C-alpha positions as CSV (number, residue, x, y, z in Angstrom):
1,M,67.6,90.0,89.8
2,P,64.2,88.6,88.9
3,V,61.6,90.8,87.2
4,S,58.0,90.8,88.6
5,P,55.4,88.9,86.5
6,A,53.5,92.1,86.0
7,R,56.4,94.0,84.5
8,A,57.6,91.1,82.4
9,T,54.1,90.7,81.0
10,A,53.8,94.4,80.3
11,F,57.1,94.4,78.5
12,A,56.1,91.4,76.4
13,V,52.7,92.9,75.5
14,L,54.2,96.3,74.6
15,M,56.8,94.6,72.3
16,R,54.1,92.7,70.5
17,V,52.0,95.8,70.1
18,E,54.9,97.6,68.5
19,Q,56.0,94.7,66.3
20,T,52.6,93.5,65.1
21,D,49.1,94.9,64.5
22,A,47.9,93.2,67.8
23,Y,45.8,95.1,70.2
24,A,46.9,95.4,73.8
25,S,43.5,94.6,75.3
26,E,43.3,91.4,73.4
27,L,46.8,90.3,74.3
28,L,46.3,91.0,78.0
29,H,43.2,88.7,78.0
30,S,44.9,86.0,76.0
31,E,45.4,82.5,77.4
32,K,49.2,83.2,77.6
33,F,48.6,85.5,80.6
34,A,45.6,83.8,82.1
35,K,47.6,82.3,85.0
36,L,48.6,85.7,86.3
37,S,47.3,86.6,89.7
38,A,44.5,89.2,89.8
39,A,47.0,91.7,91.3
40,D,49.7,91.1,88.7
41,H,47.2,91.2,85.9
42,G,45.8,94.5,87.2
43,L,49.3,96.0,87.4
44,A,50.3,94.7,84.0
45,T,47.1,96.2,82.5
46,E,47.8,99.5,84.2
47,L,51.4,99.6,82.9
48,V,50.6,98.6,79.3
49,M,47.6,100.9,78.9
50,G,49.4,103.8,80.7
51,V,52.4,103.6,78.5
52,L,50.3,103.5,75.3
53,R,48.1,106.4,76.5
54,W,51.0,108.6,77.6
55,R,53.6,107.6,75.1
56,G,54.0,111.1,73.7
57,V,54.8,112.5,77.1
58,L,57.1,109.7,78.0
59,D,59.0,110.1,74.8
60,E,59.2,113.8,75.3
61,Q,60.7,113.4,78.7
62,T,63.1,110.6,77.6
63,A,64.4,112.7,74.6
64,R,65.8,115.3,77.0
65,Y,68.4,112.8,78.3
66,V,69.2,110.8,75.2
67,Q,71.8,112.1,72.7
68,Q,70.3,110.3,69.6
69,P,66.8,110.3,68.1
70,L,64.5,107.9,69.9
71,P,63.6,105.9,66.7
72,K,67.3,104.9,66.5
73,L,67.2,103.2,69.9
74,D,66.6,99.4,69.9
75,L,62.9,98.8,70.4
76,E,63.7,96.7,73.5
77,V,65.6,99.6,75.0
78,L,62.9,102.2,74.2
79,T,60.1,100.0,75.5
80,A,62.0,99.4,78.8
81,V,62.5,103.2,79.2
82,R,58.9,103.9,78.5
83,L,57.8,101.3,81.0
84,G,60.1,102.7,83.7
85,A,59.3,106.3,82.9
86,Y,55.5,105.7,83.2
87,Q,55.9,104.3,86.6
88,V,58.2,107.1,87.7
89,L,56.0,109.9,86.3
90,F,52.5,108.6,87.0
91,L,52.4,105.8,89.6
92,N,52.9,107.2,93.1
93,R,52.4,103.7,94.6
94,V,55.5,102.3,92.8
95,P,58.9,103.1,94.3
96,A,61.1,104.7,91.7
97,H,64.0,102.4,92.5
98,A,61.9,99.3,91.8
99,A,60.7,100.8,88.5
100,I,64.2,101.7,87.4
101,N,65.9,98.5,88.5
102,E,63.4,96.2,86.9
103,S,63.6,98.2,83.6
104,V,67.3,97.8,83.6
105,E,66.8,94.0,84.2
106,L,64.3,93.8,81.4
107,V,66.9,95.2,79.0
108,K,69.5,92.7,80.1
109,Q,67.0,89.8,79.7
110,A,66.2,91.1,76.2
111,K,69.9,90.6,75.4
112,K,70.6,94.3,75.2
113,K,73.0,94.4,78.2
114,S,75.1,97.1,76.7
115,A,72.2,99.5,77.0
116,A,71.6,98.9,80.7
117,G,73.6,101.9,81.8
118,L,71.7,104.1,79.4
119,V,68.3,103.0,80.7
120,N,69.5,103.4,84.3
121,A,70.8,106.9,83.7
122,V,67.8,108.2,81.8
123,L,65.3,106.9,84.3
124,R,67.2,108.3,87.2
125,K,67.3,111.7,85.6
126,I,63.6,111.6,84.9
127,A,62.9,110.6,88.5
128,S,65.1,113.4,89.8
129,Q,63.2,116.0,87.7
130,H,59.8,114.7,88.8
131,P,59.9,113.7,92.5
132,S,56.1,113.7,92.8
133,P,54.5,111.1,90.5
134,G,51.2,111.8,88.8
135,G,51.7,115.4,87.7
136,A,53.7,115.2,84.5
137,G,50.8,115.2,82.1
138,E,48.9,117.9,84.0
139,E,51.7,120.4,83.6
140,L,51.9,120.1,79.8
141,S,49.5,122.0,77.5
142,L,47.7,120.8,74.4
143,P,48.9,119.1,72.2
144,R,51.9,117.8,74.2
145,G,49.9,117.1,77.4
146,S,47.2,115.3,75.5
147,S,49.8,112.7,74.3
148,H,48.2,112.6,70.8
149,P,50.1,113.0,67.5
150,R,50.1,116.6,66.5
151,W,48.4,115.9,63.1
152,I,45.4,114.4,64.9
153,I,45.1,117.3,67.3
154,E,45.2,119.8,64.4
155,R,42.6,118.1,62.3
156,W,40.2,117.7,65.4
157,E,40.6,121.4,66.2
158,Q,39.5,122.2,62.7
159,L,36.6,119.8,62.8
160,Y,35.4,120.2,66.4
161,G,37.1,123.3,67.8
162,E,39.7,123.5,70.6
163,E,37.3,123.0,73.5
164,V,35.8,119.8,72.2
165,T,39.2,118.6,71.1
166,R,40.4,119.0,74.6
167,K,37.4,117.0,75.9
168,I,38.2,114.2,73.5
169,C,41.8,114.1,74.5
170,D,41.0,114.2,78.2
171,Y,38.6,111.2,77.7
172,D,41.2,109.3,75.7
173,Q,43.8,109.7,78.4
174,S,41.5,108.3,81.1
175,A,40.8,104.6,81.8
176,P,37.1,104.2,80.8
177,K,34.9,102.1,83.1
178,S,33.5,98.9,81.7
179,V,29.9,99.1,80.5
180,V,27.6,96.1,80.2
181,R,24.3,95.4,78.5
182,I,21.9,93.6,80.8
183,S,20.0,91.2,78.5
184,P,16.4,90.2,79.3
185,E,16.0,86.4,79.2
186,T,12.7,86.4,77.4
187,P,10.1,88.9,76.2
188,E,8.0,87.9,79.3
189,A,10.8,88.8,81.6
190,R,11.0,92.3,80.1
191,V,7.2,92.8,80.5
192,N,7.4,91.7,84.1
193,G,10.2,94.2,84.8
194,A,12.7,91.5,85.8
195,L,16.2,91.1,84.3
196,H,17.8,87.9,83.1
197,S,18.0,85.0,85.6
198,G,16.7,87.3,88.4
199,L,19.9,89.4,88.4
200,I,17.7,92.3,89.4
201,S,14.4,91.3,90.9
202,H,13.0,94.7,91.5
203,I,13.5,97.6,89.1
204,E,13.5,101.0,90.8
205,T,13.8,104.5,89.4
206,A,17.4,105.1,88.4
207,G,17.4,108.9,89.0
208,K,14.8,111.5,89.4
209,D,15.9,113.3,86.2
210,R,15.1,110.2,84.1
211,G,11.7,109.3,85.6
212,P,10.5,105.7,86.1
213,A,11.4,103.0,83.7
214,P,8.4,102.4,81.4
215,L,6.8,98.9,81.3
216,G,9.1,96.5,79.6
217,Q,12.2,98.7,80.0
218,P,14.1,97.4,83.1
219,R,16.9,99.5,84.4
220,A,19.8,98.8,86.7
221,T,19.6,100.6,90.0
222,A,22.4,102.6,91.7
223,A,22.7,99.9,94.4
224,T,22.8,96.8,92.2
225,A,25.5,94.2,93.0
226,I,25.9,90.9,91.2
227,G,28.5,88.4,92.3
228,G,30.8,91.1,93.7
229,V,30.3,93.3,90.7
230,H,28.7,96.7,91.5
231,L,26.7,98.3,88.8
232,E,25.4,101.8,88.3
233,P,22.8,103.0,85.8
234,G,23.9,103.6,82.2
235,K,24.0,107.2,81.2
236,L,22.7,106.8,77.6
237,L,20.6,103.7,77.7
238,S,18.2,102.0,80.1
239,H,19.6,98.5,79.5
240,A,23.1,99.6,80.0
241,A,25.0,99.5,83.4
242,I,28.4,100.9,84.3
243,V,30.7,98.6,86.3
244,A,31.5,100.7,89.4
245,A,33.6,98.1,91.1
246,G,34.6,94.5,90.6
247,D,35.9,92.4,87.7
248,V,32.8,91.7,85.5
249,S,34.8,89.3,83.3
250,Q,35.3,86.9,86.3
251,S,31.6,86.8,87.2
252,A,29.2,83.9,86.5
253,A,26.8,86.4,85.0
254,F,29.4,87.3,82.4
255,R,30.3,83.7,81.6
256,N,26.6,83.0,81.2
257,H,26.2,86.0,78.8
258,E,23.7,87.6,81.2
259,L,26.1,90.6,81.3
260,V,27.8,91.5,78.0
261,I,30.6,94.1,77.9
262,Q,29.7,96.7,75.3
263,D,30.1,100.5,75.2
264,E,26.9,102.4,75.3
265,G,27.6,104.1,72.0
266,S,28.0,100.7,70.4
267,Q,24.7,99.6,71.9
268,L,23.0,102.7,70.6
269,V,24.1,102.0,67.0
270,A,22.5,98.6,67.1
271,L,19.3,100.0,68.5
272,L,19.2,102.4,65.7
273,M,18.3,99.5,63.4
274,G,14.8,99.2,64.6
275,T,12.8,96.1,63.7
276,G,12.7,93.8,60.7
277,K,12.0,90.3,59.6
278,T,15.2,89.7,57.6
279,I,18.3,91.3,58.9
280,L,21.9,91.3,57.5
281,D,24.8,92.2,59.8
282,C,28.0,92.8,57.8
283,C,31.4,92.7,59.5
284,A,29.7,91.2,62.5
285,A,32.4,89.9,64.9
286,P,32.8,90.0,67.8
287,G,29.0,90.1,67.9
288,G,27.9,92.7,70.4
289,K,25.6,94.4,67.9
290,T,24.6,91.1,66.4
291,R,23.3,90.0,69.8
292,I,21.2,93.1,70.2
293,L,19.7,92.7,66.7
294,A,18.7,89.1,67.5
295,Q,17.3,90.0,70.9
296,E,15.3,93.0,69.6
297,N,14.0,91.0,66.7
298,P,13.4,87.5,68.1
299,D,11.1,86.5,65.2
300,A,13.6,87.7,62.5
301,T,16.4,85.8,60.8
302,V,19.7,87.5,61.4
303,V,22.5,86.7,59.0
304,A,25.9,87.7,60.4
305,I,28.8,87.9,57.9
306,E,32.4,87.9,59.1
307,L,35.4,87.8,56.8
308,H,37.8,85.7,58.8
309,P,36.8,82.1,59.5
310,R,38.4,82.2,62.9
311,R,36.5,85.2,64.0
312,A,33.3,83.8,62.5
313,A,33.8,80.7,64.7
314,L,34.4,82.9,67.7
315,L,31.2,84.8,66.9
316,K,29.2,81.5,66.9
317,R,30.5,80.7,70.3
318,L,29.9,84.1,71.8
319,V,26.5,84.8,70.4
320,S,24.1,81.9,70.9
321,E,20.7,83.4,70.0
322,P,18.8,80.8,67.9
323,N,17.8,83.2,65.2
324,I,21.4,84.0,64.1
325,R,23.0,82.4,61.1
326,V,26.8,83.1,60.9
327,V,28.5,83.1,57.4
328,A,32.2,83.4,56.8
329,A,32.4,85.6,53.8
330,D,33.7,88.9,52.4
331,A,31.0,91.6,52.8
332,R,32.2,93.2,49.5
333,A,31.2,90.0,47.6
334,I,28.3,88.5,49.5
335,P,27.9,84.9,48.4
336,F,24.1,85.1,48.1
337,S,21.4,87.4,46.9
338,G,19.0,88.5,49.5
339,Q,16.3,91.0,50.1
340,F,16.9,92.2,53.6
341,D,14.7,94.9,55.2
342,R,17.4,95.9,57.7
343,I,21.1,95.9,57.0
344,L,23.9,96.9,59.4
345,V,27.3,97.9,57.9
346,D,29.5,98.3,61.0
347,A,32.5,99.1,58.8
348,P,36.2,98.5,59.6
349,C,37.6,101.9,60.4
350,S,40.5,103.8,62.0
351,G,38.9,103.5,65.4
352,T,39.7,107.1,66.5
353,G,36.6,107.2,68.5
354,T,37.9,104.4,70.7
355,L,41.4,105.7,71.7
356,A,40.6,105.5,75.4
357,R,40.3,101.7,75.0
358,N,42.7,101.2,72.2
359,P,45.4,103.9,72.6
360,E,47.9,102.1,70.3
361,I,45.8,103.2,67.3
362,K,46.9,106.8,67.6
363,W,50.6,105.9,67.2
364,R,49.9,103.6,64.2
365,L,47.5,105.7,62.2
366,K,48.7,107.9,59.3
367,P,46.7,110.5,57.4
368,E,46.8,108.5,54.2
369,D,45.2,105.6,56.0
370,L,41.9,107.4,56.1
371,I,41.5,107.5,52.3
372,R,42.6,103.8,52.0
373,L,40.0,102.9,54.6
374,Q,37.3,105.0,52.8
375,T,37.8,103.0,49.6
376,Y,37.3,99.7,51.6
377,Q,34.3,101.1,53.5
378,L,32.6,102.3,50.3
379,E,33.0,98.9,48.7
380,I,31.3,97.2,51.6
381,L,28.5,99.7,51.9
382,S,27.8,99.6,48.1
383,A,27.7,95.8,48.2
384,S,25.3,95.8,51.1
385,M,22.9,98.3,49.5
386,R,22.4,95.8,46.7
387,Q,21.1,93.4,49.3
388,S,18.3,95.8,50.4
389,A,14.7,95.0,49.9
390,P,12.4,97.8,48.6
391,A,11.9,100.3,51.3
392,G,14.6,98.6,53.3
393,Q,17.1,100.5,55.5
394,V,20.9,100.2,55.5
395,I,22.6,101.6,58.7
396,Y,26.2,102.5,58.1
397,S,28.3,103.0,61.2
398,T,31.9,103.4,62.3
399,C,33.8,104.1,65.6
400,S,35.7,106.9,63.8
401,L,35.7,110.6,64.4
402,E,37.0,111.3,60.8
403,P,34.7,112.7,58.1
404,E,36.6,110.7,55.4
405,E,35.2,107.5,56.9
406,N,31.8,108.9,57.7
407,Q,30.0,111.7,55.9
408,Q,32.2,111.4,52.8
409,V,31.4,107.7,52.5
410,I,27.7,108.4,52.7
411,E,27.9,111.2,50.2
412,K,29.7,109.0,47.7
413,A,27.4,106.1,48.3
414,L,24.3,108.1,47.7
415,A,25.7,109.7,44.6
416,A,26.4,106.3,43.2
417,N,23.0,104.9,44.3
418,P,20.3,107.5,43.7
419,G,17.7,105.0,44.7
420,F,18.5,105.6,48.3
421,R,18.1,108.6,50.6
422,A,19.4,109.5,54.0
423,V,16.8,109.3,56.8
424,D,17.1,111.7,59.7
425,A,18.3,109.6,62.7
426,R,16.2,111.9,65.0
427,E,13.2,109.8,64.0
428,R,14.6,106.6,65.5
429,L,16.2,108.4,68.5
430,N,12.8,109.9,69.4
431,E,11.2,106.4,69.2
432,L,13.9,105.1,71.5
433,S,13.3,108.0,73.9
434,E,9.6,107.5,74.0
435,S,9.9,103.8,74.6
436,G,12.3,104.4,77.5
437,E,15.3,102.7,75.9
438,L,17.2,106.0,75.4
439,A,17.8,107.6,78.8
440,W,19.9,110.5,77.4
441,K,17.7,113.6,77.3
442,D,19.7,115.9,75.0
443,I,18.9,114.3,71.6
444,D,20.1,117.3,69.7
445,S,23.6,116.7,71.0
446,L,23.6,113.2,69.5
447,L,22.9,114.5,66.0
448,D,25.2,115.9,63.3
449,G,22.8,116.9,60.6
450,P,20.8,113.7,59.8
451,Y,23.4,111.5,61.3
452,L,24.0,110.0,64.8
453,R,27.3,111.2,66.2
454,T,28.7,110.5,69.7
455,I,31.9,112.3,70.8
456,P,34.1,111.0,73.6
457,G,34.2,113.5,76.5
458,V,31.0,115.2,75.2
459,H,29.0,112.1,75.6
460,P,29.6,109.3,78.1
461,C,30.8,106.8,75.6
462,D,33.2,106.1,72.7
463,G,32.9,108.0,69.5
464,F,30.5,106.6,66.9
465,F,28.9,107.7,63.7
466,A,25.8,106.2,62.1
467,A,23.7,107.0,59.0
468,V,20.3,105.6,58.1
469,L,19.9,105.0,54.4
470,E,16.5,104.0,53.0
471,Q,15.8,102.6,49.6
472,L,13.1,104.6,47.7
């Protein structure tokens, strides 16, 4: 029997994720699957991300009916079982027989025909034990119900406490809505209160609790619709908007870079930079923060460094602001000597603050990876600090929740570079609040000592850390 395009795609993507370091979201949006219908692409995305988010629960249920340890199963077999189990346990709109039969067929097509009976039997037993889809995860308690590795749960409980850990896990297990940054076309457009290309011609108050948008700070309204995409006001930032309905990636506004998909926490990190005349952006791809730096500093030169030439070329295509210069280079060995008054080090990291969007990370990450990453991060940060002008500022950021990649990196960098000090991020957050750019009122919740810290589930965004270091 044939397998539906959505399930075939989901199976292929899940296999690639397991066999390589690829990210599911990138694979799903690759050219290989561009010809899928909107319905098939939507179902494939639901299946892939659902399996990755709930893999712990799926494996726990599967292990009850398999006589051997799951790692001993062929990957094709385990992937087909996970795919079928997710549909049986969580998707009430998918008939169980369809999920089971197509999982069996996937195993056959993967040349594992001898395992077809096993897949069929396991999925039928799971279906008989859970006749009402959608409840499996709700019945399980932390840490099993969170579908996170136990070691991650235990360290988060030590760092943040059980209540916050549960909020993080709940956030990670949900499909986050897309967020866009609405870019003003020109400084004049901002002053006039109009957004890029007339997307929103009249800016209204976006909620009584926030007050009116100050002059030059346009804000999306709750009723904004652009080309079939319905937007709601961002919760952290005035220039952010939440996609309430519609596929923003298919809109003309997205293709024209009038709407740029970017988490509000990521946007906030870029805004923490403030203004400068010479700006260095290390590890810049894919360029969301680079774009904000260029737009907020139209008279500045923004040098964006990216290690991989392919990603550097992509950055050039995606970010077209005229004041950006893209350089393919290793940020640990910057091939020039500059005096930059603002430097952003958005360091490669574990990404534990982005598990809602990249759930495969939690199954790949190991505790020892954090120290390995710390070494790399410290090398990049130390190299960037040597590029700072007197009284210049270096902003170090990650999308990690782990102190090894955040506070510990800053402590070691400052110990090795006594000519720098940590500046309280509250100063810049207060400026953003006073200007109307920061819509979030509880500034204290965004701070961890002198550092910016957003926590998924506590704040309406992914988890980010940022430190402002200033040369004395």
